[in-house]
N, C-alpha and C positions, 0 to 999 in steps of 0.2 A: 222657799227661803228657813223651812221648818228642818229641814236633813240638814240645810247650815248652820242652822243655832244648833241643834245636836254634837255637832260636828265640833262648832267653837267652842261650847262651854264644858266639854269632855277634850278638848285635845290632851292634857296630860296626860289622861289614861291610852289614847290612844293611838298617840303620835309613830311609835313603834311597833305596831299593829299594822299598817295600811301600805305596808311597800307596795302590792299590789295593784291595791284600790292606788296608791300616787302618782305609779306608772300606768293604767290609765285613764287618770285625770288630764298628765301628761300629754298623754296619745290625743283626747279628746279637745284638748287646747288647742294642741296643733293641728288639729284638722280645723276646726274654727277659723285659729287663724288666716288660715292656706283657703279657705271661700272665702269670708271676710273681703281679701284681700282683689283675690280671681275674678269671680263672680261678676259676670257684665262685663268683665273686661275689653269688650267692644263697642262702649257704650256711644250711640252714634255716628258709627265707623259705617262705613266709607269716609263720614261728612267733619270736615278741620270744626268741630263746635266748639273748639279751645283755643284759646287766641297765640298763645304761648307752645301747644305742643304743637299747634301748624309748623310759627318758624323752624321751630327743634327737628323737627320732621321733614319739612323741605330744604335744612338745612343736609341731613342725614343723605336725601335725595342725591343732595347735590356731593358727596363727597368721593373723590377721584383721585387717578394716582396715572399720567401716562408720560411715561421714560423714554418715550420719544421727543419731549420739550429739550428744550435747551435745558443746564445744567442751573441755574438758574431760575427761568423759571419754572422749573419741573418741584425745584426748591420751594416759592413762594405757592407755588398753585396746588402742590401733593395732599391732599387730604385737604383741602382749605375748605371749612363751612361757608365760607364769605356773610356767615350770621357770629356775631359775637358779646350784642343781647347775654348770655351763657358763655362758660370753657366749654371746651372737649372732650372732658373728660365723659357726662352722658350721650354726645352724636358718637362718639368711638366709642366705644357700648354697643349706642344701639345699632348701629352698622355690623359692630360682629357677629351682635344676637339676629340682625337678618337673614347674615346669610348664613347663619347656620339652621333657620328656618329653611332656607334655598334651599341647601344640600336637602334636609327632608323633605321636600315637596318638590325636588330633581329639577328644578328650573334656575340652577346658577347664573346662566347666557342673560336673562332676562332682568333690565334695569328695575333700579327698585322703586319698589309703588308706594302710593301715600300711605294707605291702609296700611305695609306691612311696616315703615318706619314708624308712623303712629302706633302702632301696638309691640314694636321693640320697646319704646320708648315707656313706655305703659308697665309692661314684665318687668325692665330694672326698676320703677318706683315699687312693684308690688314687690320684687324680692326686696327694698331696700327696708323695707316697713316688716315684711318679715325678722329680717336680722338682725332692725330695730329693735324692735321686742325683744329678742335675746339678750341684747345687748342692758334695752330697762330698768328689764330683769336681774341681768347681774351688780346695774347701779343698787339696784333697789337693795338687795344680799350683800355689797358690798359695802355700804352703809349702818344695815340695820346688824349687818355679823350674823342673820338667823339662815337656818335651813326649816321656814317652817313651811309644812302642808297648807298652815290658813292661807298662808302669805303669797304662799305660789298658787296659788287659786284664786285668789282675789286679786293678785298684778294682773296674772293671763284674762282674766275675764275683765277686768275696766280697764285692759289697754284695748286687747280685741276688741271692741267695742267704744273707744273712743273715737267720734261722727271724722275728727282731721287726720286721723292714720284711714281711716273709709276711701274720706274724697280722697285725697292726694294718692292714698295708691291709684288710685285709677284715675289719674294727671297723667300722660307725659311728660311732663314737667320736673324740673328741679328740688320741688320740697322735698320728697321725701329722702332724697341724698343727703341735701345738707341737715335733714331734721335726723338721720344716719351719723354725719361726720360730727356733727356738733355731742350728740351722744358718746358717741367715740371720742371725744377729746373730754370731756368731761367724765370718764370713766377712766380713762389711763391718768388722767390730771388727775385722779384721786390715789390712784396707785403710787403717781411720783412723790404722791404730798407723803406718801408712808413710808416709802422705798424708791429710790434714786437710782437709775442704772444708762449706763450706756442703750440699749437695746431699747428701754422703752421710751427713750426718748426718739432714737431714729424713729421706730416705731407712730408716736407724738407728732412726727415729723411729717413722717410719710398722711396721717390721715391729714394733719394742716394743706399740707401738697393740694391731696384730692380736691377735700372743701374749697379754695382758693381758686385750683384747676376749673373746681363746676361751676362756681358762681364769685366774681370777682369782690363782690361786697361778705364771704365768707373772712374774709382779710379779719376783720371783727372779733372770730372766732380764737383766735390766737392771742388774745391779752387774755385767756383764764391758760394757757401756759404759761405763757412769761409769768402773768404773777404769781402762778406753785415754781419753778426754775427760780425766781428772785425774789421767796422767799428767806434761805437763810442768809441773803445778805447784807439784810441789817442787824440781823442778831448779834449782840454783842458778845455771847460765850458761841462764836464759831471762830476760831482760827484764824489767820492770812489764806494761808493755804486753801482749808475748804470753801473760800473765797472765792478763790480761783478756779479751781475745781467745778463751782458757782455757772463766774460767766464760762468761762467753757463751754458748759451745757448751751449754755442761753449763747453762745456762737452756734453752737451742733447743730439748737433746731432752728435757731430762722434759717439760717446756711443749707438746712436742706429741707426745709417747707419751702425756700425759693425753688430751689432745683428741680422737687418734685411738681412741684405747680407750672414751671417752665417743661419741662418733659412732660406731663399727662394734658397741658394746654399750651402745644406749640406756639403754635400759632399769633397766639395773644403777642409774642414777641414777634415773632418775625411778621408779620403783617400791623404790625406795632398800632401807625397810624390807621386804621378799619378801627380797630380795636380800639385807640383813644377815641379817636369821632365816635362810637356806635357808645362808648360808656360814660360823652360826655354828656349825648345826646340822656338816655337816660338816670344819670343823675339830673338834667335839669327839668325830665317829667317829672322826678320821685320828690326833687324839693318844691316843685311846686313857679320853677323858674319857666316852666313851657308847656301853661297850660293846652290842654288834651282835650277832648268831651270825654274819654272815658273819665278824668279824673274828678270832673266837675260833683262827683259826690263829697269829697271832700272839703267843698269852697264853707268856710267860717262851719269846721269843725277841731271840736277841743282834746287835744292830746290825753293821753287815757284815758280820758269821759270816753271817748268812741270805743275806744280799743273793749272797755269792759262796758258794753253795749250792746253793742255790735259786732264783735270777732267771739271772746274769750266764751261765753253763753252759747254759743249756735255752733263753732268749732268742738270744744269739751263736751258738751250739755250743760247744762247749765246745774245739776247735781256735782259734777266730777267739777266742776270750775270755783263752784267754792266748797268744797271741800279741798277742796287744793292752793285756796287762799288765803284759808282761816291755818292750814299745813304750813306755806311761806312765810308768815308773819308770826307762827306761834311753834314753832322746834328749833329744837332747843339752840341758842346763840352764841352755846361756848362750843359745838361739836364743830372738827374744825371740816369738817364732811360736809354738813350739812350748810353749813357758811360758805365752803366753796361751789354748792351745790345753788343757794338761795344769791350768791355774787354773779355766779355765772346767766343766771337768768336777772340781774337788774343794771347789768353788764349790755345785756344785746337790747332788752326791754325798755329803756330809757332814753338810746339815740332814734330805735328803729320809732317809737309811739314820737316822734317830736316832730316828724318831715312830714311832709304835703300830706303825699299820696299814704294811707293807709290800710289799704290791703290786709284779706288775711293772711293770702301768702308770706309778708313782708311779718308775721309770729310765727309761723310756723316752726324756726327752728327750737322756740322755746316752749311749743304743748308740753309734749315731754318732760318739763321740766315742773310743771304744773302738776300732768299724772303723778311723776314719782312722789309730788307734793300732799296729792292729796291720799295714795296710798301706806304715805307714813300714818300719816295722821289716822285712816281706818288700823294702820297694825298698832298703835297707840291705846287706841281707843280697845282696840278686842284685848290688849294685853294690861288694863284694868279693869276690864268682867272680868280673867281670868281670875283677878287676884280677889274679886270677893267671897265669902264665905260659902264653905259647902251649906250652913248651915241658912242660906238666904238663898234657894233655888230657885223659889219664883224668881224672886228680882235678877236674876244672873239671865233666866230664859228667859225676861222680858226685855230685857238692854241687851243680849243676844239675838233679840229677834228683830229689835227695834237697827240695829245694825247688819245684819243681814237684808232687811229690809228696803233699808240706805244706799246701801252697795249695790242689792238692783234695782234701785231705780239710776245709777249713774254709769251704767250697763243701758237702759230703757235707749235713751239718744242715738246710741250707737245701731246696738239691733235696730230701731225703726229707723233709719237711714240705710242701712241695707238695701230696703226696697226703692231707694230711687235706682240703684242699677239691678234690682231683680223683675223689674219690669219694664216694657218697651219703651224707649225715649220717647219725650215729651213730643216733641217740635213732627217722630212718626205720627204720634196720635193724633195729632192738630191736625198735618197734610193726608191725614185718612180722612178725619172727618171736612176737611173739605172739601177733598173731590167725590165724594158723597151725597153732599147738601148743599156746596153751593152749583148756583148753574152753568153750562159753559160762558166763554166771552164775557164774567161779571167783571165791572171793573171796581178792583182792587187796590187801597189805599194802606200805604205800609212805610216802616220807618227805614230810613238808609242806615247804612254803617252796619248791620249784625252780618256776625260772619258766616252762617248759612241761611236764609230766605226760605221763609216757606210761603207757598207749600212748595217740599223737595218733590220734585218731578220725578223721580224715579222711585216714589213712594206705590206713584201710579202705575207697578208694575202688578202690586203684592197685591193687587184688587182683582176682584172677580167680577165684579161689573162692568163689562166691554161699555155702559155709556161713560161710566167713572173714567175712566184710564186716557176716553176720550178725550177730557175736559182743557183746554185751553184759556188764560183769562185776561186780561190785562193792567197788568200792575206796572204803580206809581210808588219810587223805592224817593220819598222827599225828606227834603233835608232839614227836618223840625232841630238842630241843633243850631243854624242862625237866623232864626227866623226873625226875634226879639230886631237885630240887628240886619234885616233888610228886609224894606217893604216890597220888595218885588217879590218876594218867597212870601209873602204875610198876601199879595196880593193872588200868588201862583195857588198858595191855599185851597181859598177862597171857592177858584176855579175847578180845585182836585177834589172838594167835599160835595161840592154841586154833580161833578160827575160820578164818582164813585157811590157805588155799592153797597163796598162792605173797606170794613176799618180795618186792618191788623195792629193789635199792639202786644210782638214778642216776648218783651221781660216788661223790665219796671224798669230800664234803664232810663229810658229818658222824663219818666211822667215826677216818678223818683227823686229824681236828683238838682232837681233849676229850680232852687229857692224863686219865691212866688216876687219879691221888691225888685230880683238881678231879672228876670225873663215873666213879666207879667204877660204876658202876648202868649209865650209857649202854655205858661199854667189854665189861662182863661179859655184855652182850644181844648186841653184838655179837660177841667170841670165844665166844660157843656157839653163836650161827649158823653164823659158819667154820669151827669146827668140829663140824658137824654134831651138836653134844648137844644143840642147841632144835629139833629133827628137822627138820632139812630137810636141802634137798643142791642146789649148784648144779646147775645142766639151762644155763645158759647163762649165755656174758660178748662182751659187743659193745667193741669198740675201734675208735678209727684212731688209732692210734698212727702218727707219720711215720714214712716206711719207702719200700728202693728194693728192687722188686721185689719178694723177701720176706724181703728183711734191714728187721727191726722196729728200731725206735728209742723205748722206754720212753718214757716225759716224766709217769709219774701224781707222782712221785714229786717237783715242781717248786713253787713256792705255785700253790695250788692256780686261783684266774683262769688262768693260763697254759692250765690244761685245761681245763677247765671246760663251759665254753661253749661250746667249737666243735670240741673230741672229749675229753666223759668215758668212761670207765668203766664200762659198765653190767650190772650183774651181778644173774642172776635166779636165786631157791633157789626151791627146792618140795619140798612135805612128801611127807616119806621114810610111807609108809604101812606100818604096824604087822601 
């Protein structure tokens, strides 16, 4: 921080003398960027820890084309993913990457394995995150019109160590791609705001089409370029011919976007009935019209408040979120470029925040926007510090040191989050302990509807103790979700508790998501278990909270999908002998 302070307060003197240092800095930032996006990219594999990633990987495995079938059948089934919650862009990209990897491994004749499909999807997310880093830097430079050593440094560090960017780069899902496409749409729209050309409109429609072909809900992204293109229509100073040209550009944009969306996700149209059915189901779940067990955390949640409490502070880190919020509100309201960025945030945030399902991934496209506002605010503060007279060196140094300390705190959550992927997956840690410490043939009671149950069977082969390898358990996967509405399940639970030697709590998904007023029986069970009244005591707990050395940053209180896939807290209770 001391070096950062010296650079900051002497920026005017050294800007022209640090070309070599600047290029070294760029190389260092790129190394950190690649490391943060690819470290531990194989976490959890070969097990499907993330349900969306599992569904997409399964879809990649199903991609095939049999030319021997009839023309109609071949047309409908050729590279049909049979999965329409997302578009075909990430699936086809994943398929291509799989066969590139297969080429170097020399196993082109073998079918696609789950692990191959999942790692290819994660590579897409990691690469998209790296490209998005470049686009965000370009957006910041376009708005500030600065080529600054200090601005590049702080922008790079804050973006690299953004928790959301690190996590989504490690998920083989669509979030990293959608963040990239929205950032690109904003960047191209900013350029069109200054100078509109046919070429720029076509490029914008290509990116927009790719976004829609990745996920149909990305259609909301089109509002930004549409507003930018229409901005001249209502201007009375613009002549009639110019207005016709504007309308022409709008038609070209919408038409090209539609064409690109169909080309890159053709089975949305070819198998429209399947696509429509899938989208209707996903919409009903998101809007709360179809209630499922994995949306119960959203009962009685308040729009906006939930995101501000459970999503933004964890995904961005609280310091970056606070600075981004201040920047969003306080940035120049007369600057068209900043207002476009502000509008891009609001036009996505407001409708997404008000629906029933409030998953962290629903906010993903606007996380980079908040980061940009945080960096713009830091840049503004730095400019003000630089204006302080040379006669007040002590004040300049003090304020500069405070600003560098603030920047450092903004990177801490991301640095800590890297530990999730630098350490063994928590499911494997728990499985090792189980096989080493729980006796053979023990009765184990645990919760149903986990993507992967523990102990993980294959983990036994990694244990050197032969006695541990030979252990097998009597397990019961119990449906706690319907406990309050089923007297039969309540009776079954009493019997299972009597037989159980151990009880596993694989995550917070059930005990933290069910209101006591609505689920009194379920809550009574967990209260008695945690307090010891049920006759069990906690003998082990496994977590992989973000940490730096020994300093941990517990985040189990975040929106559940932020933790339950890659770093849930696993609790193990043992029956107390009377």
